[in-house]
VORO-480085 format. One record per residue: residue number from 1; x, y, z of N, C-alpha, C, O in turn. Coordinates in nm, 3 decimals. Example, Ala and Ser with C-alpha at 12.3 -4.5 7.8 and 13.67 -1.06 7.14 Angstrom:
# residues 2
    nr       n.x       n.y       n.z      ca.x      ca.y      ca.z       c.x       c.y       c.z       o.x       o.y       o.z
     1     1.319    -0.569     0.780     1.230    -0.450     0.780     1.320    -0.330     0.780     1.424    -0.332     0.846
     2     1.285    -0.225     0.708     1.367    -0.106     0.714     1.290     0.003     0.787     1.341     0.114     0.804
***
This chain:
# residues 169
    nr       n.x       n.y       n.z      ca.x      ca.y      ca.z       c.x       c.y       c.z       o.x       o.y       o.z
     1     0.087    -0.112    -0.024    -0.013    -0.015     0.028     0.068     0.121    -0.001     0.174     0.100     0.058
     2     0.077     0.233    -0.053     0.121     0.342    -0.080     0.098     0.437     0.043    -0.005     0.433     0.111
     3     0.197     0.518     0.066     0.140     0.617     0.172     0.040     0.684     0.185    -0.003     0.699     0.299
     4    -0.037     0.753     0.060    -0.187     0.808     0.024    -0.250     0.708     0.076    -0.299     0.731     0.187
     5    -0.266     0.595     0.029    -0.381     0.513     0.060    -0.356     0.421     0.205    -0.428     0.324     0.228
     6    -0.257     0.458     0.290    -0.225     0.472     0.440    -0.345     0.559     0.453    -0.453     0.525     0.500
     7    -0.310     0.692     0.399    -0.337     0.771     0.476    -0.488     0.796     0.460    -0.552     0.850     0.550
     8    -0.551     0.750     0.329    -0.689     0.761     0.336    -0.754     0.631     0.404    -0.855     0.652     0.471
     9    -0.713     0.517     0.396    -0.769     0.429     0.507    -0.758     0.488     0.672    -0.850     0.472     0.752
    10    -0.664     0.540     0.697    -0.651     0.592     0.838    -0.742     0.676     0.860    -0.817     0.643     0.952
    11    -0.770     0.797     0.798    -0.877     0.909     0.757    -1.012     0.812     0.773    -1.073     0.817     0.880
    12    -1.050     0.739     0.683    -1.179     0.666     0.662    -1.203     0.617     0.778    -1.313     0.635     0.831
    13    -1.089     0.537     0.846    -1.147     0.442     0.981    -1.143     0.548     1.090    -1.195     0.502     1.191
    14    -1.096     0.686     1.108    -1.086     0.785     1.179    -1.231     0.850     1.160    -1.293     0.851     1.267
    15    -1.287     0.895     1.073    -1.417     0.957     1.033    -1.509     0.854     1.028    -1.617     0.909     1.052
    16    -1.529     0.728     1.009    -1.631     0.667     1.055    -1.645     0.602     1.182    -1.749     0.540     1.205
    17    -1.566     0.608     1.256    -1.539     0.566     1.381    -1.640     0.682     1.478    -1.736     0.664     1.552
    18    -1.576     0.783     1.443    -1.638     0.913     1.499    -1.798     0.938     1.457    -1.881     0.989     1.532
    19    -1.821     0.897     1.334    -1.955     0.973     1.285    -2.033     0.875     1.360    -2.144     0.904     1.404
    20    -1.968     0.739     1.379    -2.061     0.621     1.457    -2.065     0.638     1.605    -2.161     0.598     1.671
    21    -1.966     0.695     1.656    -1.962     0.689     1.820    -2.039     0.850     1.861    -2.096     0.891     1.962
    22    -2.012     0.909     1.737    -2.092     1.060     1.790    -2.236     1.086     1.745    -2.310     1.154     1.817
    23    -2.280     1.032     1.620    -2.386     1.050     1.576    -2.478     0.944     1.571    -2.594     0.959     1.608
    24    -2.416     0.797     1.510    -2.538     0.720     1.513    -2.567     0.642     1.630    -2.676     0.585     1.647
    25    -2.449     0.637     1.731    -2.478     0.544     1.842    -2.568     0.614     1.954    -2.580     0.566     2.067
    26    -2.636     0.748     1.907    -2.716     0.819     1.998    -2.834     0.832     1.924    -2.925     0.881     1.991
    27    -2.871     0.799     1.781    -2.997     0.745     1.730    -3.050     0.614     1.765    -2.992     0.511     1.799
    28    -3.164     0.638     1.750    -3.239     0.522     1.766    -3.359     0.525     1.713    -3.456     0.561     1.779
    29    -3.369     0.481     1.567    -3.501     0.523     1.478    -3.626     0.403     1.558    -3.606     0.289     1.599
    30    -3.717     0.462     1.556    -3.840     0.366     1.601    -3.814     0.292     1.739    -3.890     0.211     1.792
    31    -3.680     0.341     1.792    -3.670     0.289     1.965    -3.582     0.160     1.967    -3.549     0.097     2.068
    32    -3.546     0.127     1.816    -3.421    -0.008     1.808    -3.388    -0.026     1.692    -3.351    -0.141     1.669
    33    -3.387     0.066     1.578    -3.281     0.078     1.486    -3.206     0.173     1.506    -3.233     0.291     1.528
    34    -3.063     0.096     1.495    -2.949     0.201     1.528    -2.844     0.179     1.423    -2.755     0.099     1.449
    35    -2.844     0.243     1.303    -2.739     0.207     1.207    -2.595     0.180     1.242    -2.530     0.233     1.333
    36    -2.551     0.084     1.150    -2.389     0.084     1.222    -2.330     0.117     1.069    -2.294     0.032     0.987
    37    -2.329     0.236     1.055    -2.222     0.241     0.907    -2.074     0.281     0.925    -2.028     0.370     0.854
    38    -1.999     0.218     1.015    -1.844     0.201     1.020    -1.830     0.073     0.947    -1.712     0.050     0.922
    39    -1.909    -0.016     0.905    -1.923    -0.134     0.835    -1.828    -0.087     0.674    -1.736    -0.151     0.622
    40    -1.883     0.032     0.629    -1.814     0.094     0.528    -1.691     0.057     0.497    -1.650     0.015     0.388
    41    -1.610     0.080     0.636    -1.466     0.076     0.608    -1.423    -0.064     0.568    -1.337    -0.083     0.481
    42    -1.483    -0.157     0.630    -1.449    -0.302     0.607    -1.506    -0.323     0.429    -1.464    -0.413     0.356
    43    -1.609    -0.220     0.390    -1.654    -0.272     0.261    -1.570    -0.196     0.182    -1.565    -0.244     0.069
    44    -1.486    -0.075     0.198    -1.390     0.007     0.111    -1.251    -0.003     0.126    -1.176     0.070     0.062
    45    -1.202    -0.106     0.224    -1.081    -0.153     0.239    -1.030    -0.199     0.062    -1.098    -0.261    -0.020
    46    -0.918    -0.156     0.047    -0.833    -0.239    -0.081    -0.863    -0.410    -0.071    -0.868    -0.477     0.032
    47    -0.875    -0.440    -0.166    -0.902    -0.572    -0.174    -0.798    -0.693    -0.202    -0.825    -0.813    -0.205
    48    -0.701    -0.646    -0.218    -0.562    -0.755    -0.258    -0.494    -0.737    -0.134    -0.388    -0.800    -0.133
    49    -0.513    -0.677    -0.036    -0.410    -0.623     0.105    -0.405    -0.748     0.150    -0.479    -0.836     0.106
    50    -0.302    -0.771     0.258    -0.279    -0.882     0.349    -0.402    -0.888     0.441    -0.448    -0.811     0.525
    51    -0.451    -1.048     0.377    -0.554    -1.058     0.501    -0.570    -1.078     0.643    -0.669    -1.056     0.713
    52    -0.424    -1.138     0.684    -0.446    -1.134     0.830    -0.421    -0.955     0.869    -0.501    -0.917     0.954
    53    -0.342    -0.867     0.827    -0.371    -0.704     0.866    -0.514    -0.684     0.851    -0.570    -0.612     0.935
    54    -0.578    -0.734     0.762    -0.723    -0.668     0.722    -0.800    -0.757     0.854    -0.909    -0.711     0.885
    55    -0.761    -0.860     0.922    -0.876    -0.894     1.004    -0.800    -0.839     1.129    -0.878    -0.841     1.224
    56    -0.677    -0.790     1.166    -0.631    -0.733     1.282    -0.706    -0.567     1.252    -0.736    -0.505     1.354
    57    -0.723    -0.526     1.170    -0.759    -0.372     1.139    -0.918    -0.389     1.193    -0.973    -0.319     1.278
    58    -0.974    -0.500     1.120    -1.125    -0.545     1.152    -1.148    -0.545     1.314    -1.238    -0.478     1.362
    59    -1.059    -0.625     1.395    -1.062    -0.621     1.549    -1.058    -0.481     1.609    -1.126    -0.440     1.702
    60    -0.950    -0.404     1.528    -0.908    -0.276     1.619    -1.032    -0.167     1.599    -1.067    -0.087     1.685
    61    -1.089    -0.180     1.470    -1.232    -0.126     1.452    -1.313    -0.167     1.570    -1.333    -0.105     1.674
    62    -1.362    -0.306     1.526    -1.467    -0.321     1.618    -1.451    -0.302     1.775    -1.547    -0.292     1.852
    63    -1.301    -0.299     1.815    -1.243    -0.307     1.956    -1.304    -0.131     1.997    -1.369    -0.092     2.094
    64    -1.258    -0.069     1.897    -1.258     0.068     1.921    -1.421     0.138     1.949    -1.448     0.222     2.035
    65    -1.503     0.084     1.863    -1.626     0.115     1.854    -1.695     0.055     1.985    -1.790     0.114     2.037
    66    -1.646    -0.061     2.035    -1.716    -0.133     2.159    -1.664    -0.040     2.285    -1.740    -0.024     2.381
    67    -1.549     0.014     2.285    -1.499     0.107     2.368    -1.588     0.206     2.407    -1.640     0.215     2.518
    68    -1.603     0.286     2.302    -1.733     0.431     2.317    -1.840     0.363     2.323    -1.927     0.432     2.377
    69    -1.881     0.249     2.290    -2.040     0.186     2.297    -2.049     0.120     2.407    -2.168     0.121     2.437
    70    -1.996     0.068     2.476    -2.003    -0.015     2.603    -2.039    -0.118     2.561    -2.129    -0.166     2.630
    71    -2.002    -0.193     2.454    -2.076    -0.341     2.447    -2.016    -0.439     2.437    -2.046    -0.528     2.357
    72    -1.892    -0.442     2.539    -1.833    -0.614     2.577    -1.811    -0.691     2.451    -1.869    -0.795     2.424
    73    -1.720    -0.630     2.373    -1.658    -0.708     2.255    -1.783    -0.734     2.149    -1.772    -0.851     2.112
    74    -1.833    -0.707     2.121    -1.994    -0.750     2.023    -1.941    -0.711     1.913    -1.926    -0.808     1.838
    75    -1.893    -0.580     1.851    -1.885    -0.497     1.756    -1.776    -0.594     1.704    -1.790    -0.647     1.594
    76    -1.640    -0.624     1.803    -1.536    -0.657     1.757    -1.526    -0.809     1.711    -1.439    -0.845     1.632
    77    -1.618    -0.892     1.763    -1.656    -1.026     1.680    -1.699    -1.016     1.559    -1.664    -1.085     1.463
    78    -1.803    -0.900     1.562    -1.868    -0.910     1.442    -1.813    -0.866     1.328    -1.827    -0.911     1.214
    79    -1.720    -0.733     1.382    -1.625    -0.683     1.237    -1.516    -0.823     1.220    -1.481    -0.864     1.109
    80    -1.479    -0.874     1.330    -1.343    -1.001     1.312    -1.412    -1.090     1.187    -1.358    -1.100     1.077
    81    -1.535    -1.151     1.218    -1.611    -1.244     1.114    -1.628    -1.224     1.002    -1.610    -1.309     0.915
    82    -1.682    -1.061     0.974    -1.727    -1.025     0.829    -1.544    -0.996     0.757    -1.510    -1.034     0.645
    83    -1.467    -0.934     0.842    -1.325    -0.954     0.763    -1.280    -1.057     0.738    -1.202    -1.056     0.642
    84    -1.301    -1.178     0.800    -1.274    -1.288     0.767    -1.351    -1.373     0.670    -1.304    -1.467     0.606
    85    -1.465    -1.332     0.667    -1.558    -1.383     0.594    -1.564    -1.317     0.436    -1.618    -1.382     0.347
    86    -1.504    -1.181     0.409    -1.536    -1.109     0.302    -1.479    -1.149     0.164    -1.529    -1.110     0.058
    87    -1.357    -1.239     0.174    -1.337    -1.298     0.039    -1.435    -1.426    -0.017    -1.458    -1.458    -0.134
    88    -1.479    -1.482     0.095    -1.585    -1.594     0.072    -1.729    -1.496    -0.017    -1.765    -1.528    -0.130
    89    -1.775    -1.414     0.039    -1.866    -1.321     0.004    -1.832    -1.246    -0.124    -1.910    -1.258    -0.219
    90    -1.721    -1.169    -0.138    -1.668    -1.148    -0.296    -1.666    -1.243    -0.369    -1.699    -1.211    -0.484
    91    -1.631    -1.389    -0.351    -1.667    -1.497    -0.470    -1.780    -1.525    -0.471    -1.826    -1.567    -0.578
    92    -1.855    -1.516    -0.368    -1.997    -1.534    -0.384    -2.066    -1.452    -0.510    -2.117    -1.496    -0.614
    93    -2.046    -1.302    -0.458    -2.085    -1.200    -0.545    -2.011    -1.196    -0.721    -2.046    -1.211    -0.838
    94    -1.945    -1.179    -0.674    -1.807    -1.122    -0.780    -1.791    -1.276    -0.870    -1.792    -1.258    -0.992
    95    -1.783    -1.363    -0.843    -1.730    -1.498    -0.919    -1.608    -1.519    -0.937    -1.551    -1.515    -0.828
    96    -1.537    -1.540    -1.019    -1.406    -1.577    -1.081    -1.357    -1.461    -1.089    -1.244    -1.456    -1.040
    97    -1.418    -1.305    -1.156    -1.334    -1.226    -1.159    -1.312    -1.145    -1.038    -1.284    -1.026    -1.050
    98    -1.323    -1.198    -0.933    -1.256    -1.186    -0.804    -1.112    -1.188    -0.790    -1.047    -1.107    -0.722
    99    -1.058    -1.301    -0.869    -0.948    -1.394    -0.841    -0.829    -1.324    -0.920    -0.712    -1.342    -0.886
   100    -0.867    -1.238    -1.033    -0.803    -1.149    -1.091    -0.735    -1.000    -1.024    -0.782    -0.911    -0.953
   101    -0.614    -1.019    -1.081    -0.522    -0.903    -1.015    -0.558    -0.760    -1.016    -0.527    -0.671    -0.936
   102    -0.657    -0.755    -1.161    -0.663    -0.612    -1.175    -0.818    -0.595    -1.150    -0.877    -0.507    -1.211
   103    -0.883    -0.675    -1.064    -0.980    -0.665    -1.011    -1.015    -0.506    -0.890    -0.957    -0.469    -0.789
   104    -1.116    -0.459    -0.955    -1.178    -0.299    -0.884    -1.292    -0.329    -0.835    -1.367    -0.368    -0.925
   105    -1.359    -0.328    -0.698    -1.460    -0.282    -0.652    -1.557    -0.180    -0.772    -1.679    -0.193    -0.780
   106    -1.495    -0.102    -0.841    -1.521     0.025    -0.899    -1.582    -0.016    -1.016    -1.677     0.035    -1.074
   107    -1.500    -0.141    -1.052    -1.486    -0.206    -1.230    -1.656    -0.292    -1.204    -1.711    -0.345    -1.300
   108    -1.707    -0.291    -1.094    -1.835    -0.406    -1.092    -1.977    -0.301    -1.080    -1.995    -0.187    -1.036
   109    -2.052    -0.392    -1.136    -2.198    -0.312    -1.147    -2.247    -0.238    -1.011    -2.162    -0.219    -0.925
   110    -2.340    -0.208    -0.996    -2.399    -0.119    -0.893    -2.469    -0.207    -0.838    -2.490    -0.184    -0.719
   111    -2.537    -0.346    -0.897    -2.613    -0.392    -0.832    -2.520    -0.519    -0.734    -2.560    -0.578    -0.633
   112    -2.413    -0.532    -0.790    -2.327    -0.628    -0.750    -2.276    -0.548    -0.612    -2.290    -0.590    -0.497
   113    -2.232    -0.462    -0.641    -2.172    -0.385    -0.539    -2.277    -0.368    -0.391    -2.235    -0.385    -0.276
   114    -2.433    -0.328    -0.429    -2.515    -0.329    -0.350    -2.538    -0.454    -0.280    -2.569    -0.461    -0.161
   115    -2.521    -0.561    -0.366    -2.562    -0.742    -0.287    -2.416    -0.770    -0.216    -2.421    -0.859    -0.132
   116    -2.303    -0.717    -0.234    -2.181    -0.702    -0.154    -2.200    -0.676    -0.027    -2.185    -0.745     0.074
   117    -2.249    -0.523    -0.050    -2.267    -0.431     0.075    -2.377    -0.482     0.163    -2.366    -0.457     0.283
   118    -2.479    -0.549     0.122    -2.589    -0.638     0.175    -2.548    -0.731     0.244    -2.585    -0.730     0.362
   119    -2.475    -0.822     0.206    -2.433    -0.956     0.257    -2.346    -0.939     0.384    -2.346    -1.012     0.483
   120    -2.252    -0.802     0.357    -2.174    -0.789     0.480    -2.312    -0.748     0.542    -2.394    -0.837     0.566
   121    -2.338    -0.632     0.564    -2.413    -0.602     0.664    -2.507    -0.737     0.708    -2.522    -0.746     0.830
   122    -2.555    -0.814     0.650    -2.660    -0.910     0.728    -2.548    -0.981     0.748    -2.653    -1.039     0.719
   123    -2.458    -1.032     0.764    -2.349    -1.142     0.820    -2.308    -1.041     0.948    -2.359    -1.083     1.052
   124    -2.254    -0.958     0.960    -2.251    -0.839     1.093    -2.349    -0.836     1.147    -2.331    -0.878     1.262
   125    -2.527    -0.787     1.118    -2.571    -0.814     1.230    -2.597    -0.935     1.267    -2.573    -0.956     1.386
   126    -2.655    -1.061     1.182    -2.678    -1.161     1.268    -2.573    -1.232     1.315    -2.582    -1.351     1.345
   127    -2.461    -1.161     1.323    -2.329    -1.251     1.444    -2.382    -1.148     1.587    -2.420    -1.180     1.700
   128    -2.363    -1.001     1.513    -2.408    -0.892     1.651    -2.500    -0.944     1.687    -2.462    -1.033     1.763
   129    -2.605    -0.944     1.680    -2.731    -0.957     1.752    -2.770    -1.081     1.795    -2.876    -1.099     1.854
   130    -2.686    -1.174     1.768    -2.699    -1.282     1.825    -2.600    -1.350     1.965    -2.617    -1.438     2.049
   131    -2.494    -1.255     1.934    -2.432    -1.266     2.056    -2.496    -1.161     2.189    -2.488    -1.175     2.311
   132    -2.555    -1.066     2.113    -2.628    -0.971     2.218    -2.735    -1.024     2.279    -2.755    -1.012     2.400
   133    -2.819    -1.093     2.192    -2.960    -1.144     2.255    -2.920    -1.256     2.320    -2.940    -1.261     2.441
   134    -2.850    -1.380     2.245    -2.825    -1.467     2.304    -2.899    -1.562     2.322    -2.834    -1.666     2.332
   135    -3.031    -1.581     2.333    -3.142    -1.641     2.341    -3.200    -1.702     2.250    -3.207    -1.642     2.143
   136    -3.258    -1.831     2.257    -3.327    -1.906     2.150    -3.497    -1.877     2.136    -3.572    -1.883     2.039
   137    -3.517    -1.847     2.261    -3.700    -1.809     2.257    -3.710    -1.648     2.206    -3.820    -1.607     2.171
   138    -3.581    -1.547     2.200    -3.578    -1.452     2.155    -3.545    -1.459     1.954    -3.486    -1.368     1.895
   139    -3.581    -1.543     1.910    -3.508    -1.540     1.786    -3.607    -1.469     1.717    -3.548    -1.374     1.665
   140    -3.722    -1.463     1.689    -3.779    -1.314     1.629    -3.739    -1.190     1.652    -3.716    -1.124     1.552
   141    -3.718    -1.124     1.789    -3.623    -1.015     1.798    -3.505    -1.031     1.752    -3.456    -0.919     1.760
   142    -3.433    -1.096     1.710    -3.325    -1.104     1.680    -3.342    -1.092     1.522    -3.284    -1.002     1.461
   143    -3.430    -1.194     1.452    -3.454    -1.168     1.295    -3.505    -1.001     1.299    -3.472    -0.922     1.210
   144    -3.567    -0.973     1.384    -3.680    -0.800     1.351    -3.554    -0.736     1.349    -3.522    -0.688     1.240
   145    -3.468    -0.723     1.451    -3.344    -0.603     1.479    -3.253    -0.653     1.333    -3.253    -0.560     1.252
   146    -3.192    -0.750     1.291    -3.136    -0.795     1.204    -3.160    -0.730     1.066    -3.078    -0.672     0.995
   147    -3.303    -0.754     1.041    -3.400    -0.695     0.888    -3.382    -0.558     0.894    -3.331    -0.501     0.798
   148    -3.433    -0.463     1.044    -3.491    -0.350     1.021    -3.311    -0.277     1.047    -3.276    -0.180     0.978
   149    -3.243    -0.321     1.120    -3.145    -0.233     1.148    -3.025    -0.253     1.009    -2.952    -0.159     0.976
   150    -3.023    -0.364     0.952    -2.962    -0.366     0.833    -3.037    -0.319     0.712    -2.967    -0.307     0.612
   151    -3.182    -0.286     0.696    -3.241    -0.197     0.578    -3.193    -0.057     0.616    -3.164     0.018     0.522
   152    -3.178    -0.004     0.766    -3.156     0.093     0.791    -2.972     0.141     0.755    -2.924     0.242     0.704
   153    -2.913     0.019     0.807    -2.787     0.068     0.773    -2.698     0.046     0.641    -2.586     0.091     0.616
   154    -2.788    -0.041     0.559    -2.796    -0.044     0.431    -2.822     0.110     0.338    -2.744     0.150     0.251
   155    -2.912     0.160     0.366    -2.965     0.324     0.344    -2.879     0.442     0.371    -2.870     0.539     0.296
   156    -2.822     0.426     0.475    -2.725     0.501     0.533    -2.589     0.480     0.452    -2.529     0.574     0.398
   157    -2.543     0.339     0.447    -2.454     0.329     0.371    -2.404     0.406     0.212    -2.316     0.480     0.168
   158    -2.506     0.343     0.172    -2.542     0.368     0.023    -2.522     0.540     0.020    -2.457     0.618    -0.050
   159    -2.623     0.553     0.142    -2.616     0.728     0.062    -2.460     0.785     0.091    -2.408     0.872     0.022
   160    -2.392     0.720     0.207    -2.257     0.797     0.271    -2.138     0.751     0.124    -2.040     0.820     0.096
   161    -2.182     0.613     0.042    -2.082     0.598    -0.034    -2.113     0.633    -0.166    -2.031     0.608    -0.254
   162    -2.232     0.693    -0.194    -2.284     0.781    -0.276    -2.215     0.927    -0.267    -2.171     0.982    -0.368
   163    -2.210     0.976    -0.162    -2.173     1.090    -0.130    -2.015     1.113    -0.107    -1.964     1.225    -0.115
   164    -1.953     1.015    -0.084    -1.765     0.998    -0.084    -1.709     0.919    -0.148    -1.602     0.868    -0.114
   165    -1.790     0.884    -0.287    -1.715     0.808    -0.369    -1.671     0.891    -0.510    -1.723     0.999    -0.539
   166    -1.597     0.844    -0.570    -1.552     0.930    -0.676    -1.625     0.864    -0.809    -1.642     0.743    -0.824
   167    -1.660     0.951    -0.888    -1.774     0.924    -1.003    -1.657     0.903    -1.132    -1.563     0.970    -1.174
   168    -1.732     0.748    -1.177    -1.661     0.734    -1.305    -1.709     0.801    -1.411    -1.831     0.817    -1.419
   169    -1.618     0.858    -1.518    -1.666     0.929    -1.633    -1.652     0.857    -1.756    -1.690     0.908    -1.862
***
């Protein structure tokens, strides 16, 4: 990774953590929808980088959110899990194209990008809310939180990514 890409990733990490902690952790739409837009960092992280470093950064991201949210490593467990699962999800969404050296997320269709982001969000939320509630009788509560928080998170992540992405000409 070049110096400017390091700087961009550090800036994204910092800004997404600040926005999550200072704005979105304080919002509760309809009493239970709390969007988690910091997942965008794991979506935007460069694809061909070292996987071990990526999983470590995923842990750090979740841990920092946990410190400010007082959630006892729930975010860390969920972010490490989706950092680990990201190549599998990418293979599922992008197929064999993911294996090529010249693969870039910006060169894929918008439907593929949304599907990839939605699968990252669903995996994160299933892990997070299952660990948070951790009760089989409350399976419908887990499902309700995954679906509605996932939809809210997806909409806000799409808005953020459309605001801060470089437009192709």
